[in-house]
Structures are given as structure tokens and as C-alpha cells.
C-alpha positions as CSV (number, residue, x, y, z in Angstrom):
1,M,50.4,8.3,-13.2
2,T,52.7,10.1,-15.4
3,T,56.0,11.6,-14.8
4,P,56.6,15.3,-15.1
5,M,58.0,16.3,-18.5
6,D,61.5,17.3,-19.2
7,A,63.2,19.9,-21.2
8,Y,62.9,17.8,-24.3
9,S,59.2,16.4,-23.9
10,G,57.6,19.0,-26.1
11,D,58.4,17.3,-29.5
12,G,61.1,14.7,-28.5
13,R,64.0,16.6,-30.1
14,A,64.7,20.0,-29.7
15,R,64.3,22.4,-26.7
16,R,61.6,24.9,-26.7
17,T,62.8,28.5,-27.2
18,Q,61.6,31.0,-24.4
19,P,58.7,32.4,-26.7
20,E,57.9,28.8,-27.2
21,I,57.5,28.0,-23.8
22,K,55.8,31.2,-23.1
23,Q,53.2,30.4,-25.6
24,L,52.8,26.9,-24.3
25,I,52.1,28.2,-20.8
26,E,49.4,31.2,-22.1
27,S,47.5,28.6,-24.2
28,R,47.5,26.2,-21.2
29,L,46.2,28.4,-18.7
30,A,44.5,30.9,-21.3
31,A,46.4,33.5,-19.4
32,T,48.8,36.2,-20.2
33,L,52.3,35.6,-18.9
34,V,54.6,37.9,-16.8
35,L,57.9,36.9,-15.9
36,G,59.4,37.4,-12.7
37,L,60.2,40.3,-10.2
38,G,61.5,43.7,-11.0
39,E,62.5,46.2,-8.4
40,M,62.1,45.6,-4.7
41,G,59.7,48.2,-3.2
42,D,60.1,47.4,0.4
43,T,62.2,44.8,2.2
44,G,60.3,44.9,5.4
45,D,61.8,42.2,7.8
46,A,63.2,40.2,4.7
47,R,67.0,39.5,4.7
48,C,69.2,38.9,1.5
49,A,71.5,36.2,0.8
50,G,75.1,37.4,0.2
51,D,75.9,34.2,-1.8
52,R,74.3,32.1,-4.6
53,I,74.0,28.4,-3.5
54,S,70.5,28.2,-1.9
55,G,68.6,28.2,-5.5
56,Y,67.8,25.4,-7.7
57,A,68.8,27.0,-11.2
58,E,72.2,27.5,-12.9
59,R,71.9,31.2,-12.8
60,H,71.2,33.6,-10.1
61,T,71.3,37.3,-8.9
62,Y,72.2,38.2,-5.7
63,G,68.2,39.0,-5.0
64,E,67.4,36.2,-3.1
65,W,65.3,37.6,-0.3
66,L,64.1,35.5,2.6
67,L,61.0,36.6,4.9
68,P,60.6,34.8,8.5
69,L,57.3,33.7,9.3
70,S,57.8,35.9,12.6
71,A,58.5,39.0,10.6
72,K,56.2,41.9,11.9
73,R,56.7,43.7,8.4
74,G,56.4,42.0,5.0
75,M,58.3,42.4,1.9
76,R,56.8,44.3,-1.3
77,W,57.8,43.9,-5.1
78,Q,57.2,45.6,-8.2
79,T,56.7,42.7,-11.1
80,Q,57.8,43.1,-14.7
81,A,55.3,45.0,-16.5
82,V,52.0,43.7,-17.5
83,P,51.7,43.3,-21.2
84,E,49.3,46.1,-22.7
85,S,47.0,43.7,-24.3
86,T,46.0,41.0,-21.9
87,R,43.8,37.6,-22.5
88,G,41.8,35.8,-19.8
89,K,44.0,36.0,-16.5
90,V,47.4,37.0,-16.0
91,A,49.9,34.5,-14.8
92,F,52.9,35.6,-12.7
93,Y,56.1,33.3,-13.1
94,L,58.2,33.5,-9.6
95,S,60.9,31.6,-8.2
96,L,60.1,30.5,-4.7
97,A,61.5,28.6,-1.9
98,F,60.6,27.7,1.7
99,G,62.4,26.4,4.5
100,N,62.2,25.6,8.5
101,G,65.1,27.5,9.8
102,S,66.2,24.8,12.6
103,P,66.9,21.4,12.9
104,L,63.9,21.1,15.3
105,P,60.0,21.2,14.4
106,Q,58.5,24.7,14.4
107,P,55.3,26.3,14.9
108,S,53.4,26.7,11.8
109,G,51.4,29.7,10.3
110,Q,50.9,31.1,7.0
111,F,52.2,33.8,4.5
112,D,49.3,35.8,2.8
113,V,50.2,37.1,-1.0
114,F,48.7,40.3,-1.8
115,V,48.4,41.6,-5.5
116,N,48.0,45.4,-5.7
117,D,46.8,45.2,-2.2
118,R,44.1,42.9,-2.7
119,L,44.4,39.3,-0.9
120,A,45.3,36.7,-3.6
121,V,46.0,33.5,-1.8
122,S,47.2,32.3,1.5
123,C,50.1,29.6,1.8
124,R,52.5,27.6,4.1
125,V,56.0,26.2,4.4
126,V,56.2,22.8,2.4
127,N,58.6,20.5,1.7
128,H,56.9,19.2,-1.5
129,S,54.9,20.6,-4.4
130,Q,51.4,22.2,-3.6
131,I,48.8,24.2,-4.8
132,W,47.0,26.9,-3.0
133,R,43.5,28.4,-4.4
134,G,41.9,31.5,-3.1
135,E,38.5,32.9,-4.0
136,E,39.7,34.0,-7.5
137,C,43.5,33.1,-7.4
138,V,45.6,30.1,-7.4
139,L,49.1,29.6,-6.6
140,A,51.0,26.4,-7.6
141,F,54.5,25.6,-6.5
142,A,57.0,23.0,-7.8
143,A,59.6,21.5,-5.7
144,N,62.5,21.2,-8.2
145,R,65.2,21.0,-5.3
146,L,64.7,19.4,-2.2
147,E,67.1,19.4,0.8
148,S,66.6,17.4,3.8
149,A,69.1,16.8,6.8
150,A,69.1,13.5,8.6
151,P,66.9,13.3,11.6
152,F,67.7,16.0,14.1
153,G,70.7,17.0,11.9
154,S,71.0,20.3,9.9
155,L,72.0,21.8,6.5
156,T,73.7,25.0,5.9
157,L,72.8,26.3,2.2
158,S,73.6,30.0,2.4
159,S,75.0,32.7,4.8
160,I,71.4,33.4,6.0
161,I,69.9,29.5,5.6
162,R,71.8,27.6,8.3
163,D,70.9,25.2,10.8
164,E,68.3,24.0,8.4
165,A,66.3,20.9,8.4
166,F,65.0,21.2,5.2
167,A,64.5,23.8,2.2
168,T,62.5,23.4,-0.9
169,F,63.2,25.7,-4.3
170,G,61.2,25.7,-7.3
171,P,59.3,27.7,-10.0
172,A,55.8,28.9,-9.1
173,L,52.9,30.3,-11.0
174,L,50.3,33.1,-9.5
175,V,47.3,33.0,-11.5
176,V,44.9,36.1,-11.1
177,P,42.1,37.8,-12.8
178,S,42.9,40.4,-15.3
179,D,41.1,43.0,-13.6
180,W,43.3,43.0,-10.5
181,V,46.2,44.5,-12.7
182,S,46.7,47.4,-14.9
183,P,48.1,46.6,-18.5
184,G,51.4,48.4,-19.4
185,A,52.2,48.9,-15.9
186,P,54.4,46.7,-13.2
187,T,52.0,45.0,-10.6
188,E,52.8,45.2,-6.6
189,L,53.3,42.0,-5.0
190,R,53.2,41.8,-1.2
191,V,54.1,39.0,1.1
192,E,53.1,39.3,5.0
193,A,53.8,36.6,7.5
194,R,51.2,35.4,10.2
195,C,52.1,33.0,13.2
196,P,50.7,33.2,16.6
197,V,54.1,32.5,18.4
198,E,57.9,32.9,17.2
199,S,58.9,30.5,14.3
200,T,62.1,30.4,12.5
201,R,60.5,28.9,9.3
202,W,60.8,31.2,6.1
203,L,59.3,31.9,2.8
204,Q,62.0,33.3,0.2
205,L,61.4,34.9,-3.5
206,D,64.1,35.1,-5.9
207,Q,65.2,36.8,-9.1
208,I,66.5,34.4,-12.1
209,P,67.3,35.8,-15.3
210,G,66.0,33.8,-18.2
211,M,63.5,31.9,-16.0
212,L,61.9,30.0,-18.7
213,N,65.1,28.2,-19.6
214,Q,66.6,27.7,-16.3
215,T,63.6,26.2,-14.7
216,N,61.3,23.2,-15.1
217,I,58.0,24.8,-15.8
218,Y,56.4,21.6,-17.0
219,Q,56.1,20.6,-13.4
220,V,54.0,23.5,-12.6
221,L,51.8,23.1,-15.3
222,A,51.1,19.6,-14.3
223,L,49.9,20.7,-11.0
224,L,47.4,23.2,-12.5
225,D,46.0,20.6,-14.9
226,R,44.5,18.4,-12.6
227,R,44.9,16.1,-9.6
228,P,47.1,12.9,-9.5
229,R,45.5,10.0,-11.1
230,I,45.4,6.1,-10.0
231,G,43.7,4.3,-12.4
232,N,40.4,5.9,-13.2
233,W,40.5,7.8,-9.8
234,D,41.6,11.1,-8.7
235,V,43.9,11.1,-5.6
236,C,42.5,13.6,-3.0
237,F,44.4,14.4,0.1
238,G,42.9,15.7,3.4
239,D,43.2,16.0,7.1
240,I,40.0,14.7,9.1
241,H,41.5,15.0,12.6
242,T,41.5,18.4,14.3
243,H,40.4,20.4,17.2
244,S,39.4,23.9,17.7
245,G,39.9,26.0,21.0
246,Q,36.0,26.5,21.1
247,V,34.0,25.2,23.8
248,L,30.3,25.5,23.6
249,E,30.1,29.2,22.4
250,E,33.3,30.9,23.8
251,N,36.0,30.9,21.0
252,E,39.2,30.7,23.1
253,G,41.0,29.4,26.3
254,K,39.0,26.6,27.0
255,G,39.3,23.9,24.6
256,C,42.3,21.8,24.0
257,G,43.1,23.3,20.7
258,L,43.4,26.9,19.2
259,G,41.4,29.2,16.9
260,S,37.6,29.1,16.4
261,R,35.9,26.4,14.6
262,R,35.4,28.8,11.7
263,E,39.1,29.8,11.8
264,N,40.3,26.1,11.8
265,Y,37.8,25.5,8.5
266,E,39.2,28.5,6.8
267,Y,42.9,27.5,7.4
268,A,42.4,24.1,6.0
269,L,40.4,25.5,2.9
270,G,43.3,28.2,2.6
271,P,47.0,27.9,3.4
272,G,46.3,24.1,4.7
273,G,45.7,23.0,0.9
274,L,43.6,20.4,1.8
275,D,41.1,18.9,-0.8
276,F,39.0,17.7,2.2
277,Y,38.7,18.2,5.9
278,A,36.8,17.3,9.0
279,L,36.9,19.2,12.6
280,T,36.5,16.7,15.3
281,D,36.1,18.8,18.5
282,H,35.8,16.4,21.3
283,E,32.2,15.6,22.4
284,W,32.3,17.8,25.4
285,Q,33.4,20.8,23.5
286,V,29.9,20.7,21.8
287,D,26.9,22.5,23.5
288,P,24.4,19.5,23.4
289,A,21.5,22.1,22.5
290,K,23.6,23.2,19.4
291,V,24.7,19.9,17.9
292,A,22.9,20.2,14.5
293,E,24.5,23.8,14.1
294,Y,27.9,22.4,15.0
295,L,27.9,19.7,12.5
296,A,26.3,22.0,10.0
297,L,29.7,23.9,9.6
298,A,30.8,21.3,7.3
299,L,27.9,21.7,4.8
300,E,28.3,25.6,4.9
301,Y,32.2,25.6,4.0
302,E,32.1,22.8,1.5
303,Q,32.9,23.5,-2.1
304,P,32.1,20.4,-4.3
305,G,35.0,20.0,-6.6
306,R,37.3,22.2,-4.5
307,F,36.8,21.2,-0.8
308,A,34.8,18.7,0.7
309,C,34.1,18.7,4.5
310,L,32.7,15.6,6.8
311,P,30.6,16.3,9.7
312,A,32.4,14.8,12.7
313,F,33.3,14.6,16.4
314,E,35.8,12.7,18.7
315,F,34.4,10.2,21.2
316,T,37.0,10.7,23.9
317,S,36.8,7.6,26.0
318,L,39.5,7.3,28.7
319,V,38.3,3.7,29.5
320,Y,37.7,2.3,25.8
321,G,40.0,4.4,23.7
322,H,39.4,7.4,21.4
323,R,37.4,7.2,18.4
324,N,36.5,9.8,15.7
325,V,33.0,9.4,14.3
326,Y,32.2,10.7,10.7
327,F,28.9,11.1,9.1
328,R,28.2,11.0,5.3
329,G,25.4,13.8,5.3
330,P,23.3,15.8,7.7
331,G,21.3,14.8,10.5
332,G,23.9,13.2,12.8
333,T,24.5,13.5,16.3
334,V,27.4,13.8,19.1
335,V,27.6,11.2,21.8
336,N,29.4,11.8,25.1
337,A,31.9,9.2,26.3
338,N,30.7,10.5,29.9
339,R,27.1,9.4,30.5
340,T,27.0,12.3,33.3
341,G,28.1,14.8,30.7
342,G,31.3,16.9,30.7
343,R,35.0,16.0,30.3
344,P,36.1,12.5,30.1
345,I,36.5,10.5,33.3
346,L,38.3,7.4,34.0
347,Q,35.2,5.6,35.7
348,P,33.8,2.7,33.6
349,A,30.4,2.9,35.6
350,D,29.9,6.3,34.2
351,S,31.4,5.6,30.7
352,T,29.7,5.2,27.4
353,T,30.6,1.9,26.1
354,P,31.8,1.9,22.4
355,E,28.4,-0.6,21.7
356,E,26.4,2.2,23.2
357,L,28.0,4.6,20.8
358,W,27.1,2.7,17.7
359,A,23.5,2.3,18.9
360,A,23.4,6.2,19.3
361,L,24.6,6.5,16.1
362,Q,22.5,3.9,14.3
363,A,19.2,5.7,15.6
364,T,19.9,8.7,13.6
365,G,19.7,6.8,10.5
366,V,22.5,8.4,9.0
367,P,25.4,6.7,7.5
368,F,28.6,7.0,9.6
369,M,31.8,5.2,10.6
370,T,34.2,5.2,13.4
371,V,38.1,5.2,13.3
372,P,40.3,4.5,16.2
373,H,43.5,6.5,16.7
374,H,46.6,6.4,18.6
375,P,45.7,2.9,19.9
376,S,49.3,2.6,21.5
377,S,49.2,5.9,23.3
378,T,50.5,5.8,26.7
379,S,48.0,8.1,28.0
380,H,45.1,7.4,25.8
381,P,45.4,3.6,24.7
382,C,42.4,1.9,22.7
383,N,41.1,-1.5,23.4
384,L,41.6,-3.6,20.2
385,G,39.4,-6.3,21.7
386,I,36.4,-4.0,21.1
387,F,35.8,-4.1,17.4
388,N,33.0,-4.0,15.1
389,E,33.9,-4.4,11.4
390,A,30.6,-2.8,10.3
391,F,31.5,0.5,12.0
392,D,35.3,0.5,12.6
393,R,36.2,0.6,9.0
394,L,39.7,2.3,9.7
395,I,42.3,2.9,12.0
396,E,44.6,5.9,12.3
397,V,48.1,4.9,11.7
398,Y,49.8,8.4,12.0
399,S,49.4,11.6,13.5
400,V,51.0,14.2,15.5
401,W,51.7,11.5,18.2
402,G,54.0,9.6,15.7
403,S,53.3,6.3,14.0
404,S,51.2,3.7,15.6
405,E,52.1,1.0,13.1
406,Y,54.4,-1.2,15.2
407,Y,56.4,-0.9,18.5
408,G,59.4,0.9,18.1
409,D,58.8,2.6,15.0
410,F,61.6,4.9,14.3
411,P,62.0,7.8,14.6
412,R,58.0,8.4,15.3
413,G,57.0,5.7,17.1
414,V,53.6,6.7,19.7
415,S,55.0,4.9,22.8
416,D,57.1,2.2,24.1
417,R,54.6,1.1,26.7
418,Y,52.2,-0.7,24.9
419,R,53.8,-3.4,22.8
420,T,50.5,-5.1,21.4
421,L,48.2,-2.4,20.7
422,D,49.6,-1.2,17.5
423,V,48.2,-1.3,13.8
424,R,50.2,-4.6,13.0
425,E,48.7,-6.3,16.1
426,A,45.1,-5.0,15.1
427,I,45.4,-7.0,11.7
428,Q,46.9,-10.0,13.2
429,R,43.7,-10.2,15.1
430,G,42.1,-10.3,11.9
431,H,40.5,-6.8,12.2
432,R,39.8,-5.5,8.6
433,V,40.7,-2.0,8.7
434,G,42.1,0.6,6.1
435,L,44.5,2.9,7.2
436,I,44.5,6.5,7.2
437,A,46.5,9.3,8.8
438,S,45.6,12.8,10.0
439,A,47.2,15.5,12.2
440,D,45.1,15.2,15.6
441,G,46.1,19.0,15.3
442,H,45.5,21.3,18.4
443,D,47.5,24.4,17.1
444,G,44.7,25.7,14.7
445,H,46.4,24.7,11.4
446,P,44.7,21.8,9.9
447,G,47.0,19.8,7.7
448,N,50.0,21.7,9.2
449,A,50.1,20.8,12.9
450,Q,53.4,21.3,14.5
451,G,55.4,21.1,18.1
452,P,55.8,23.9,20.4
453,I,52.1,25.0,20.5
454,V,50.8,21.5,20.6
455,K,50.4,19.9,24.3
456,H,51.9,16.7,22.9
457,H,55.6,15.8,23.5
458,H,56.1,13.3,20.6
459,Q,56.6,15.7,17.8
460,F,59.1,14.7,15.2
461,H,57.6,16.2,12.1
462,F,58.3,19.2,10.0
463,C,55.8,19.8,7.2
464,G,52.3,18.5,8.2
465,S,51.4,15.6,10.5
466,G,49.4,13.1,9.0
467,R,47.1,13.1,5.6
468,A,44.5,10.8,4.5
469,A,44.5,10.0,0.8
470,V,41.2,8.7,-0.9
471,L,40.9,7.3,-4.6
472,T,37.6,9.0,-5.9
473,N,35.7,9.8,-8.8
474,E,34.7,13.4,-7.9
475,L,35.6,15.6,-4.7
476,T,32.2,15.8,-2.8
477,R,31.5,14.8,0.6
478,E,29.6,11.7,-0.2
479,S,32.3,10.5,-2.6
480,V,35.0,11.2,0.1
481,F,33.1,9.3,2.8
482,D,32.3,6.4,0.3
483,A,36.0,5.8,-0.8
484,L,37.0,5.9,3.0
485,H,34.2,3.4,4.1
486,A,35.4,1.5,1.1
487,R,38.9,1.5,2.5
488,R,39.9,2.9,-1.0
489,C,42.3,5.2,0.8
490,Y,45.8,5.4,2.3
491,A,47.9,7.2,4.9
492,T,51.2,9.5,4.6
493,T,53.1,11.3,7.4
494,G,51.9,14.7,5.7
495,T,53.4,14.8,1.9
496,P,51.3,14.0,-0.8
497,I,52.9,11.1,-1.9
498,V,51.0,9.3,-4.8
499,L,50.7,5.6,-4.1
500,D,49.0,2.8,-6.0
501,A,48.9,-0.8,-4.3
502,R,47.1,-3.9,-5.7
503,V,46.9,-7.4,-4.9
504,N,46.2,-9.6,-8.0
505,G,45.1,-6.3,-9.9
506,H,42.7,-5.5,-7.1
507,V,42.9,-1.9,-5.4
508,M,43.6,-1.5,-1.8
509,G,40.7,-1.8,0.4
510,S,39.3,-5.1,-1.6
511,H,38.5,-8.4,0.0
512,L,39.1,-11.3,-2.6
513,P,37.7,-14.7,-2.0
514,S,40.1,-17.6,-1.6
515,L,42.5,-17.9,-4.4
516,P,42.1,-20.8,-6.9
517,P,45.0,-23.7,-6.7
518,G,47.8,-22.8,-8.3
519,E,47.4,-19.0,-8.1
520,R,49.6,-17.1,-6.0
521,P,49.2,-13.7,-4.3
522,R,50.8,-11.0,-6.5
523,V,51.5,-7.7,-5.1
524,A,52.1,-4.8,-7.5
525,M,53.0,-1.2,-6.2
526,H,53.7,2.2,-8.2
527,C,54.7,5.2,-6.3
528,L,55.6,8.8,-7.1
529,G,57.3,10.1,-4.3
530,T,57.6,13.9,-3.0
531,N,61.5,12.9,-2.4
532,G,63.6,10.0,-3.4
533,I,62.4,6.6,-2.2
534,D,64.5,4.9,0.4
535,H,62.6,1.4,0.5
536,V,59.6,-0.3,0.2
537,R,58.2,-2.8,2.5
538,V,55.5,-5.5,1.8
539,V,53.6,-6.4,4.9
540,R,51.6,-9.8,5.1
541,D,49.2,-10.6,8.0
542,G,51.1,-8.0,10.3
543,Q,54.7,-9.1,9.4
544,I,57.3,-7.5,6.9
545,V,57.8,-10.3,4.2
546,H,60.0,-8.1,1.6
547,T,61.6,-5.3,1.5
548,A,63.0,-3.7,-1.7
549,P,65.5,-0.6,-2.1
550,G,64.2,2.5,-3.8
551,H,67.9,3.9,-4.6
552,G,66.6,7.4,-4.0
553,Q,64.6,7.4,-7.2
554,F,61.2,9.6,-7.1
555,E,59.5,6.9,-8.9
556,M,59.5,3.4,-8.3
557,N,57.6,0.2,-9.6
558,L,57.3,-3.0,-7.6
559,E,56.0,-6.6,-8.4
560,W,56.4,-9.6,-6.0
561,E,54.6,-12.9,-5.9
562,D,54.3,-14.6,-2.5
563,R,55.5,-18.2,-3.2
564,L,55.5,-19.3,0.9
565,V,51.6,-19.2,1.6
566,T,49.2,-21.6,1.0
567,T,46.2,-20.4,-1.4
568,D,43.4,-21.5,1.0
569,S,44.2,-19.7,4.2
570,P,43.2,-16.1,4.7
571,H,45.8,-13.4,4.5
572,S,46.3,-9.4,4.2
573,Y,49.1,-7.5,2.4
574,Y,49.8,-3.7,2.6
575,V,52.7,-1.7,1.6
576,R,54.5,0.8,3.3
577,V,57.0,3.4,1.4
578,V,59.8,5.2,3.1
579,Q,61.6,8.2,1.5
580,I,65.0,9.2,2.1
581,D,63.7,12.4,4.1
582,R,61.8,9.5,6.5
583,E,58.6,10.7,5.2
584,S,56.4,7.6,4.5
585,A,53.1,6.3,3.0
586,W,50.9,3.2,4.1
587,S,48.4,1.7,1.5
588,S,45.3,0.1,3.1
589,P,45.6,-3.7,3.1
590,V,44.0,-6.1,0.5
591,W,42.6,-9.1,2.1
592,I,42.2,-12.6,0.5
593,G,40.2,-15.3,1.8
């Protein structure tokens, strides 16, 4: 992993001048650079701040225009003129900001960005750096300034940014084909808001004089260069647990989620900003006569190298617990937890057992895995006594329901009813499970599920509600599945925290033989956070054995040797990182013996 460059990283001595920075950007992107916004064409429902304290650079104008997510009319800008002569693509350098607009979680939606009335890319509110890709265009945003209130607290950042849970500000590059613009003339940039219900979230565009000298452009370039790296692997982030509102062939009104299946795939690919995705509709939502058609949607939407999709469904047992099922390829099936068909029932005699589920899945001949989730949920607990390591490869530690790591996890514990059905309990029972997170989203916004639309009451998240991260050599369905199956993965609460955790040099998910006499377990961690790191915990055999402060640094290294265990007994180790904004990441364990 590498830290983004600073103002002196170019040659180590002198700061680059503005023409030199412009030349660097154009050579790295093979594009012509256009600096900033010109005249406002139409304010729409956007509002302008009357002060200068909401930005992230030293110099500002009063042109900070904030567009609410519930706006009926978008805003239009004229950019600076495109040069007469262009090379390759055209890159617009912008000042961008996002916020929640409330101390409480808000419904999520999307902002559509148009260039000369052509849809370039769709984005969403984030509290971290993010890249979004359209069919031909890319928008990269670097979160240079992050403001986060204490849980359920609020901030005032300007005359119009008040009672704010979080806000993030930074430079952005919007890269479009050169034939979308007119050389020698300004380009019209239009932003429209889309959300199915009222929301206080917002997007802001800003005018900054001397942008290239006032902002850290290198972080944006790093986003466009390549994905984060851990060793020889790329780090890819996905959401593999969401639900549509579709039942059988009816698109709305009868499912427990929102949006059609296609709308969920399209949100994940677009504003969701995900690398990989799985739609896990409940088995009762799928027409038994059209199982192949349902699972084939994943193959239809996948784009190797950009967007990987796993065929999947949720096995919704009220008796034994909920498990998601993921297939490596085509040819899978959907198994109903209710033997009589239809919706879930709390009748053991009519309930499909996990063993029957696994047998039916094995009969397809397609590689698969099952993943229990919200095991300690009050209404949908999971029986941890029924476990098969060959199939239950992972457990979902975080989702919109909250954290399932341990009883009383603040501020996002799933339930206070079942004290012995959490992830640490599963590990203490000897279950070898990797850790992932995903949304369990029911609002039609994969990767960004939020509260008021969702039917769950445990909703403490603002910008995403669980992501799975995999270490993989390529972004394909097969590679993502293999990384998950190998437990070479980790969980985050929704932000793209980069986490490398190893034991005696072995990557997360590994199973080592007993250590030779005299050799101790050594935990090494490197984390690149999306905000300052508050602390890191090392968990051995389901118990915290070491805590190290992060002192608010964005990047942290940890090396710790366990001197309190014998080398001839089996042990497991995983790491949890907690940021100052309460965002977290959990590594999958490494097992010894």
C-alpha cells in the first residue's frame, strides 16, 4: 500500500507550478484538462452559502452551491472553455462536497451528472474517496477534508450546512470523451437529484481560484491509477446481500425490498460504486419456473475487470436461521426454506433443514457456499450449532441490522436478547469462518442502504451499511468467489478501509499447522483508513488480547507477539480497526493448529 503523494512528492524539493501540475494530469490521463466552473446557468433548487467556512482549501469565492437530494430542479453550470485543441479525453477539474444534512441517517438516492445534456455518470453521497464509472465517463472524488460529529451529535459548518452528521470536501476529476464537448467553448454541466422520498442529503459544487495550487490533486490521480493493493492482490469492495421489491414477475409492492431486480443491479453498477455485487432475493420471491432466468441476471450484468456479479439467493429459514447462497457460475438452483412453498413459516415439520439445503445445492454440481447472517437478531436468530465448514465458509459480521461481532457492540449492536449467538461465539465454538459485511439492503440502493426506507429499526449508519472486501488478482466472478471461499476477505461498515492483517506472514483466511517449539504467533497489520484511526484490537479465540491506539492517524502499522499462549494448542487471530468516526473493519481470522 502507498500513501497519497504530498505537494513535494514530485521531485522531492520544489513544489510544482500550476502549468507543471496541469501537464502532469494531462500526461497521466492522456486527456485535456479544463479547470473548474465558469458561470452559473441555472441555480434550480440549489442554495448558496453566505460564508467561506465549509470548504477544504485556503482560498474560496462565495460560489458554494448546495443541491439537496430532494431537489425537484437541478443546477446548471458553464465550465471554463475547452481548449481549441484537445487530445484524448477531456477532464474537468472540480471542487465537490457531500453531506448528510441531519444528525440522523437519511434516505439514500443518487445525483445524475450530465455533460451537454448527456448522462455522464451517477454518484451518491459518500464520506470517503470514491470513483464512479459510467459507460464512457469516470468521476473520481478525493475526500481531502472530513468532518464527523460524535454519534447522534451534529456540526455547523456554514450558514446552510447545519445540524450535520458528516460532510466531506475535496477535488474531483470528471473524465469524458472529447466528442462530448465543443473545442473553444464552455461545456454545460448539469446535476439532477433523484430520491424516492424526502432526504436532507446534499451535493455541493464550489468555485476555487487557483485550484491546482490549492488542492491535493495527487489523491485523485491515485484513485484513477488503480485499485488499492495488498501484497500482490488488488482490493475490491462489494455488497453481496440486497433485496429487490420484485416477486415472481411483479416489480413492486409485494417484495420486502424496493425496485425491480434490474434497477438494483443498475444502482450497484452506477451510483453504488461497487466492484462486485450479488442480488440475494428471498427464495419465496423467485418463481420456481424461472430460477434459471433469475440467476442468469448476474451473468448478464457482469463486466469482467469492472463489475463482477455472483448468482445468489437468500435461504430464509425462521427455524434454523437465514443463510445466503452464492454460486461460482451458472447452473445453480433456488431452494425454499418452506417445504410447502411460499413465504417462511415457523413450523419445524415443514421447514427445510440446512442439511437438506446443502444436499440440494450439491446436486447441481456447481461450486457454492453459504453465509449465515445476523445470527443474534431478535427476530431471525441463527442456530450456530448447525454448521458445516465445507459450505459455511463465511459469516456476515455487519449489515443494516448492526454489528454481530459481540453482545453489546456500541453503537451498532444487532440485539441485546441473545448473548451467545454472535460471531465471537461462533469462533469460540471452533467454527472456521471468514468475516464479511454487506448491506442486507431493502431500499433498492445496493452499497448504500439507509434507514427510513428500510423496515429495520436498528439503523445507525450514514454512508453505506456494510461492504465485503476481497483480495484478488482480477475482478471476475470466479476470482471474487474464490477469494471469498478461501476467506481471503474482510468486512467494513461501508467505507473502503484498506486492511492487511497477517499472522506469521500468512494472509487472512489462512490455516497454519501448529508452530514449532519456540516460535510465537506474531500479528502484523497495516491499515489505510478513510478517516483517523481511533484504535485497533487483536482478538484471539474470540477474546480481545491487545488494543493499540491509533492517535487519529489515517495510516497505521501494528506488530504484536503473543507471549501468553502455548504453541501446541490451536488458536485463531483477527483484527478489528475502529476509526474516530466509528467506521470499522474486521479482518478474517488466521488459524494456527
